[in-house]
Structures are given as structure tokens and as C-alpha cells.
N, C-alpha and C positions, 0 to 999 in steps of 0.2 A: 505611604501604604497606598493612598488612593492613587498615585501614579502608578504603583505597580499593578494594582487591580484592574486600572484604566488600560495599562500594555498589554495586559493577557487579554482583555477583551477584544482589543483590537488585532491581536494576532489571531485570535480563533474566528474573528470573522475574515480576515484576510484567507484562511486556510479554508474557510466554509465557501467562500465564493471561488477559491481555485480550484477546490476538489467539486464543486457544483458544474463548473465549466469543464474539467477533466472527465467526471464521469459522463457528461454529454459526449465528449469528444471522442472516448473509446468506443462507445455505442454505435455513434454515428459514422465513424470511419468504418468499422467493421461493416455495417450495413451498406454504407455507398459502395465499399469494395465490391460486395457482392452484386450490387445493382449494376456497377458498370462491368460487370463479366468476368472478375478476376476469378480465378480458379480457388477453390477451399484451401489449396495449400499456400496460394500466394497471399490469401487472407489471414493464415495460420502465420505465415514469415512477417506480413507487417505487425501483427501483434508481438512476435515474439522479440522483433527488432526494438519495439518500444521498450522492453525490460531490459535489452542489453544497453540501451543508452540511459534507463532509469539508473541501472548498477554503475556505469561509468560515473553519470552525474552525482550519486552519492560518495563515490569514493575520490573523486578530483575536485569538487567545489570546494572543501575545506582548505585546499591548497590554493585555491584562487583567491579565496576569502581572505586569506592571511596576506596576501601580495597586495590587493586593492581595496578591501574593505566590502562590509556588508552592503550598505546601500548600493554601491556601485554594481556589485554582483545581482543584488535582487532586482533592481532596475534592468539591467541587460538580460538578465534570463526571463524577465517577464516579457519584455520586448520581442526578445527573440521567440519565445513560446508562441505569443501571439502571431508573429508573423508566419511560422512555421503552418499554423492551422489554416490560415486565410490561403494559403498558395495550395492546398488539396483540390479545390473545386475549379481553379483556374487551369493546371495541367493534369489530366487524368493518365497518369503513366505509373505503373506498379514500383518500377526503380527509384523513381524519383520521389514517390511516397514512402519507401522504405527509409530514404534519408531523412525524410520528414517527421517519420516518426521516430528516427535514432535522436534526431533532434529534440523533440518534444519530451521523450523519456528523459534525456539529458537535462533540461530544462526544469521539468516539474520536480524530479529529483533535487536539483539544486535549490530550488524555491524551497523545498521542505528542507533542506539543511539549515538555510540561512533563518526560514522563520522559527524553526524547532530550537535552534542556539537561542534565540529571542525569550520564547517561551521557558525555557529552561533557566535563563537568566534571572526572569521575573518571579519564579517560583522559589520557595522555600521549602525545606526536608518537611515540614508540618502539611504544605499544600501541594507538594508536587505528584503525588500518588492521584488527587483528585483532579489537578488539572490533567494530569496524562489520560485520565479517563474520560475527563469531558471532552479533550482534544479528539480521542478515538470517535465517540459517538457523534461528535459534529462533523468531521470528515466523511464517515462511514454514512451519516444521513444524508450529507450533502451529495455522495456519490450517487445514492438511492434517489435523490430528488432530481438530480440530472438526468435520470433515465427517463423521467417524465415529461422532459423538456421535448424528447423527440417528438411529441405530438402538436407541438406549436407551429410547425412548419414542414414543407415536403423535403425528406431528407435527400431528393434528388437536385435541388436547388441548392442557393448561396446562404440563405438567411441562417439556417442554423450554425454554419461556420462562423458568420460575422457575430452570432449571439455569444458563441464560445470566445472568440477574440475579445468583446467587449466585458465579458465575464472575468478575464484573465487581466486585462487592464485594470479594471475596478480592484482587484484583488491588492494590486500594488497600494491604493491609496492609505488603508488603513495603517499599514506599517510603515510606510515613508512619513507618513505625518504624526507617528507616536512620538511623545516626548521622552520615551525610554530611551537611557543611553544603549548603544551599541554593545553586545556583550563580549567578552573575550572569548575567542576560540582557538582551540587546538586540535589537531586530527588525534583519534585515541591509539595510544600505543598498542603494539602488536603483540599476538599471542600466537605461538606456534600451533599451527593447525592440528597437526599430528598429537600434540598435548591436548588440544582442545578434543579431539575424538576419543583420546583415551579419555579423558575425564566425564563424556556424556554423548557416547555413540549416538543413541536414542534423540537427544535433541538435536545435534548437528544434521544427522540424514533426515530425521524428522522435517527438519526446516526445508530441507531441498524437496522430499515428497509433498511438502504444503505447497511450495512454490509450484510443483507441476500442476498441482490442482488448481489452486487461484490462478494461476496464469493462463491456464484453459479457459477458465469460468469467464474472467473479464476480458479476453481475447476472442473467444469462439462462441461465449453465449449466445450473443444476438445472432450469430451465423446460424446456430442451432435452430433457434426460435423461429427463425425464417423459413429454414429448409422443412419445419414439420408443419408450418401452415399457418403460423399464428400472425393475425393482422396486425399492424402497426401498434396501434393501442395496446394488444396484447402483449407484443415485443419488450413494449417501453416497462409494463407492468412486471413482466416475466424477469427481466433485470433488477427493476426497482425493489421486487420482493427478495433477489437473492441478496443484497445489500441490507434490506430490512433485518432479514432473518439473522445476518450477522450483528446488527445491531441489538436487537432484542435478547439474543442468547448467549452474547459475549459473558455478560455479567454473572448469569446463573451458573454456565459452565465452568467459569474461573473459581466461585465460589465452591462448586463442587470439588473440582481438583485440589483447594486448599484443605478440605475435609477428609480426604483419601489419598493413598498412595497415588501420586500423579500419573503414573504408568497406566495403572487400571483405568482411569478415567480417559487418557489418550487411546487405551484399547477401545473402550465403551465408544467414544465419540467418533472415532475413526471408524470402527465397524458400522455405527447409524449412518455415519456419510455414505459408505459403501452400500447400505440396504437401502438408503434414500435413493442412490442413483440408479440400484436396479430396478427399484419400484418404478421410477420415472422411463424405464425401458417398457414397463408393463402397461401404463397409463397414456403412452404416446399417442393413442387414438383416442383418448378420454375427451371429456369438454374441457375447455380452457381453464375453467376454475381449478380442477383437479390436477393440472398441470402445473398451474402457478404456485397451488398449496404445497405440492411437492418440490418445486424449486425454492419456495421460502425455506422449508425444513432442510434442504441440502446447504443452502447457504447460512442458515444459522447453527448448522452442524460444522461444516468444512473450514470456513472461515477462522474462528476461533482456534482451531488446531494450531496457529501459528503461534499465537501467545501462550499455549499449552506448552509448545516445544520449547518457546524461550525461557518460560519458567522452570522447566525441567531442567533446562541446562544451567539456569541460575542457581537451582540448588545444590549444585556440585562445585560450585564457584566461590571464591573469595571476592568480596565487593572491587578490589582492584582488578581481578581477574574479569568481573563482569564488565567493565568498561572496555578491556582488551578484546574480549570475545564476542563484543556485538557486532564488531565489522565483519568477523567471520561469519556470523548468523545471517547477517543480511547477505554477504557474499553466497553461503548455502541456498537462501530463497532466491536471490537472483537469478543463479544458474538454472534453478528450476522453474522459475517463471519464464526465463527465455525460452526453455525448450519446451515448457507446457503448450502454447498454443500450435506450434509445428508438429508436436506430436499427435494433438487432439486431431488437429487436420489431418494428418495421417491416416488416422484411425477412421475419420468422416469420409475420407477418400476413397478406403476400401470397403466399408461396412455401410456407408449412408449415413444418414443421421443419427442412426444408433451406436455409431461409433463414437460420439461425445460421451455419453453417460457411461458406455462399457469403457471407455478408457478412465474415467474419473471415478467408477468403482474399483478399477483393478488397480489404481494408485494408492487408494485409501485403505483397501484390503492389503497391500503390501507394507505399507506403515504398520496396520495393526500385526502382521504377522511379525516383523522385525521387533513391535514391542514385545511381543510375547516371548521371544527369543530372548530378548534383554533382561527379561524378568528370571530367566532361568541362570542369568550367568552372575547378578548383581543383586543383593537385598535392597529394600525400600529404603528410602531416605526416612528417617523418622519425622512424624507429622509436627513434632517441635521445632524442627531444624527446616521445615519448607519454609520458603519465603513466600509472600502473596503472588498470586497470579494476576499481574497488572495486565489490563487490556492493551494490546499492541497492536497496531494497523498494520497489514500484510506488506503495505508500501513505506513503513518505518526506515528512517536514516539510522545510522548507527547510533548517532546521539540521542534520539528520542527512545530508542531502547533501554537506555541506563537511567533514563528520568523515573522511573518507579521505585528506584532503589535508594533508600535514604541515605546521604552522605556520601553518595558516589559522585554526584553531577556538580560540584563547585567547578566554577571556571578553573580550565587548568593552566591556563596563563594570563597574568594580568596585564592590561594594556594600560600604559602610563597614560593619565589624564593632561590636557593639552595645559589649561592653566586656569585658575581660578576655579569656577563652578561649572566651566564649559563642559558639556559631555562630549565622548567620543563620537556620536553620532553628529552633533552639532558642527564639530570640526570636520567630519567626513563631509558633510552636505556643503559646509563653506569652501572646502578645498574644489568642490567641483564648479564653482563659479555660479552665476545666476541661473535660476531655474526657470 
């Protein structure tokens, strides 16, 4: 038992360090792109390509793990991610940066998949929900803290890129030194996308809409804050408060959705998100504290929408279907997140900085209108049949989305032990030769 608790702690520490560096990386590259004279549209493309890579990584990594094992994949992806980060300030070229962002997205997604498979393996049905909640809080809090690191050095120099490289490298240590056996892993079975849409149209399209919003915030929030004249310290606080809001409001919003028709809560939360976006347009010339407060509320309302859409979808599924559907929900979110930064950048190109929040308001209003339409087409799921709304990070892999469902996440394939008491991870390390 102590080994399992220690393994979970090591994994959570690794993911905290990884997201600390990744949170800093996203904001730093957006800010540096603006400082280097890249257009708003090119900056949006950089952020969109990251999510294309993330989507590819979450899809392909399980197949790579099945061939060469967890340890090799984790070490290789972390090394590649570190290299991609440090190359940005060496070669100031928009198209090269697009390639590096694609690599970064792929690597970060792959690291998530590997680490989450370990986390799932060490969790029991009794502790899985609590571990997932803790995992989401730690990763989102780390991303919020990563924004504060912008203040440590000049974004126009090399120091912050080197810091990100160090953080990503340090994230390797807790996982690679863990005594926990490497888990069995298999890619989830497939569920027909059309069948999933028939089962939960709002859940599927809601994930697309949430991706359109979240991708735009993560990709273009820094550029918006810079364009409205916020100082570097306030830019860091602005993005930090967006993530902090999602950490603090995720749980109460989830509890509210467990007590009422989940669709009504989706309508309420997405409508309030749109209202906060419209309010941000009104207070754009106000003092920084008011702008930061609105950013906090928008992040706190907008980011939990993903968990609500996932929970709403799961309400219509059997446990086996939840495992199969999770990859489609990630795909839906990933498509939205890949399009979001570029669409927001286009709006900002047409309407200036105001286009950022105008775009976000439009996206959330569209989700609300579709939710209201769906309420006229189908009755609510009885409260007794609603599953719990477990917090899910917007960057979750298909694996972690199933972790909150009791009995769903036992290993799908058992890997044979080598001999005696040796663990798979020990055998895998031994096959690598001297370290």
C-alpha cells in the first residue's frame, strides 16, 4: 500500500513539474512571437498547431508504448520536448516555430498518456475519483503558477526557455525513479462517432465548443493582454488568474450539475461565461484589477465546461461505452482547440483586441443555444441515474477521462511478468543497458 501511495505521489509531482514548465512555455512563446513582430494570425497559427500535435500525441502514443515500453517512451518524449523548447530563441523563424510547436504538443500529450496510465494503475476503485480530482487540481494549479514565472526574467532573452527545459527534465525523475511496476496499457476500443452523436449530441458538440474557447484562451490570452496594454507582471497575473479560477470553481460547478438536470447547468455556466466575456469588453479600459477579476471569473466558468460535457455524455452511456467514447470526446475537444487560436486571431485581426472576447462570447452563446435546443428534443436524465461530475482537465488524454468511473479502468491487457518478483519496469530499465 505504501508503495502505491508513493507511486501516486511521484506521478503527481512529475505532472506538476511538467505543467509548471508547460504553462510557462505557452504564454512565453505567445508573448515572444508578438515581441518578434509575428502577426496576430501567425501567433494564432502557432498556438493552433500545438493542439494539432497534442491531438496526434494522445492518439499515437499508446501504439508506440505497446511496441517499446513506458520508460523508453517517457524518456524520449521528455528529451525531445526539452530540445524543442530551447531551439525557439536560437532560430527566430515563424515556420520553424510552427514545427517546434507541433513537436511540443505531441510530446506533452505523450507524456500525459504515459504518466496517466501509471496513475490509473496505482489507483483503486475506491481512490480513483479522489486521485483524479487531485490530479486535475495539481495540473491546473501548476499551469497557473507557471504564468508567474514570466516575471523571473526578460521574455526577450534565453533564460526563461532554459528554465522550461530544466522543469521538463526534472519532471522525468519522479517517474523514472518510481518503484511502481509499469502498467499494462492498451488503446481503448472504438465506438462509432455517429452512434456517439446519437447518444449525446450536446456532449459531443459541447466538447468541440469548449475546445474552441479553451484553445483560444490558452493560445491567445497572452497576446490579448499585451494588446490592451497590460504590463508584464499583469499579463502573468491575468493568465494565472484564468487558470486559478478554473481550479477554484471546478468543484462547486460539478456539485451543482450533480444536483440538477445537467443540461440546465451547462446552459447556466456557458451563459455566464458569455456574460463575463461581454463584461470584459466593457471594462477593457478600466483599471487592471477589474480586468483581472473578470479574467478570473471567465476562466472559472469557461474551463469547467469540459467536465460538464464529459459528464453529460457519460450519463447516456454504459461503462463499456464510456471507455470507447473517451477518445472521441478528446478528438472533439482537440479539433475545437486546434481551430480556436486561429479563429480568435482572425477576429482580433478584424476587430482589434476586442475581437478576442467577442469571439469567446459568441462560442459560449452558441453552446447555450444548442443546449436549449436539445432540451426541447429529449427529456432529462433522472437525477438518480446521473453519474458524478468528476473534474477533467481540458488537456486530458482518453485514458484519464475514464478514471473517474468505478470499475471501468482496470488494465485492459495484462503484460506477463518476467520472472520471480521482478517488475516490468525493472525489466524494461535493464533492457536499456547501463544508465
